[in-house]
N, C-alpha and C positions, 0 to 999 in steps of 0.2 A: 483457402482451407477455412472451414466454418467452424466457429468456436461456441461452446455453450457454457454459460457461467452459472454455477449453482451456488446458492446461499445455504449452507449446512448449519442448521440451529443447534444439532446434537452431534458433537465432535466424536462421540464414541462409535458412530456408524461410519465414520470416514474411511477406516481401514476396509471394511466390507464393501462400501461402494467403489473404493479405488479398484478393488479386486474384481469386481463384477464389470465395470465399466472398462477396465483394462483388458478384460478377456475378448472384447470385440475388435475384430480386424480392422486396422486403420485408425483406431482410437488411441491417443496418446494423453497423458495426464500431465498437465503443467504443475509447477510447484503451488500449493495452496498458501494463501496470505490471510491471516486473520485480521480483523478489523483493528485490533490494538497494534499490530505489526504496521499496518498502513498508516496509522496515525503517528506511530513512532518515526517511521520513515520520513513523513512530511515534516516533523519537527526536526529532525536531523538535517533535512534538506534546507529548510529555514535558516537554521543555526548556520550552516555552512555558507549560505548566501550573504548573511549578516556579517559574518567574519571576514568573507572576502571583500565585501564593501568598505568595511571598516580599514583592511590593509590597504585599499586603494584610495582612502581618504574621502570616500563619499559620505555625504551627510545622510543620516537615517531617519525615517519617519518615526512617529510616536508608536510606542509599544502597542496602545490601543488600535491604531491603524493597521498594524501588522497582524494583530490577532483577528481583526474584522475580516482582513484580507484572507487569512488561511482559513476561516470558517466559511468564507464565501464559495 
């Protein structure tokens, strides 16, 4: 299967775009994810990893190092 990723700056056109693209045979539309949602998911994942490491008694790095790694 081939995928096409579109970056939509104007969210107002999204319903119309979904309608047009969805009318093509063989085209399915995956759930859309905003940049804010992606960032929040990354933060949630990092939090769970830190919590899990603490529960296992692992020593954690400095906060600045963690932030730099997340930005990387």
